Residue, then its C-alpha position, 0 to 999 in steps of 0.5 A: x380119870x384120876x388115880x386116887x380114889x375119894x370116898x370122905x372129904x373132911x371139911x373145916x369150917x367156921x362154927x358162927x352163924x353171924x357170916x356173911x350169906x356169901x359164905x352160907x352159900x358156899x357152905x351149901x354148895x360144898x355139901x351139894x357138891x360131895x353129894x354130886x360126886x357121891x363123897x361122904x363128909x366128915x366134919x367138926x360136927x357142931x350143931x352151930x353155925x356153918x357146921x350145922x349149915x354143912x350138916x344140914x345141906x349134906x343130909x338134905x342132899x343125900x350125903x353121908x355124914x360123920x361128924x367128930x366132936x370133943x365130948x366137951x360139947x355135950x355139956x354145952x348142947x352142941x353136938x350135931x346128933x343127926x349126923x349118920x355117924x358121931x365120933x366122940x373124942x378126948x379132946x381136940x387133938x383127938x378130934x383132928x387126928x380121927x378127921x384126918x384119918x377119916x378124910x381122903x381129901x381136905x377142904x378149907x371153907x371160910x373160917x376163924x382161928x381154928x379153921x386156920x389152925x387145922x388147915x395150916x396143920x394139914x399143910x405142915x404135916x403134908x410138908x413134912x411127908x406125914x400124909x399125901x392127901x390133897x388140900x384145898x382152900x376155898x377163898x370165897x370173898x378173898x378170905x384167905x388172902x392175907x393167909x396166902x400173902x403170908x405164906x409167899x412172905x415166908x417163901x420169900x424171906x426163906x423161911x420155907x421152900x417155895x415147894x411150900x405152895x405146892x402142898x396144897x391148891x387154892x379154889x375160888x369156889x366150892x365147885x372149882x375145888x371139887x373138880x381139882x380134886x376129881x383130876x388130882x393124882x398123888x405126886x412127890x413134892x421136894x423133901x423139906x430137909x434136902 
């Protein structure tokens, strides 16, 4: 039994629709896993690519959905208006702040530079003690291997402490990520500045 209550999970992922089927499958499995546990979805709320797949799959599975989108997306016609709640923001920084606030846990699926930037910011904030929420990277088809190798390298070169790798968990599948989240309990990390 966990000492941490999860109501909503913020998921970061790609807006591309040109990705391999393995990434589409992981996206669908993520939505089904959230619904299975009664957890709500908070995500970037675009109506394109894997973001749309996630929204559609979550709704089909009976998951409550919260789309957080910059107002600029309206001009491009890419807002996922079928979400249970749509929050429009005044830019990307506000969008990320709301996604962080609304999520009790964070899951990073495969994505591009935007996804990488979002998860790196959350890891940084966790390292600095600005939040104590769990972060899981789902390393589908080894998409994050080079990023994880980079983190190992900065630790080895002493740009970061080994505790950096304790700020997040790496899973190979969405189901493995959810099993870890169910068992997760908050624990203090080594202070960055000590």
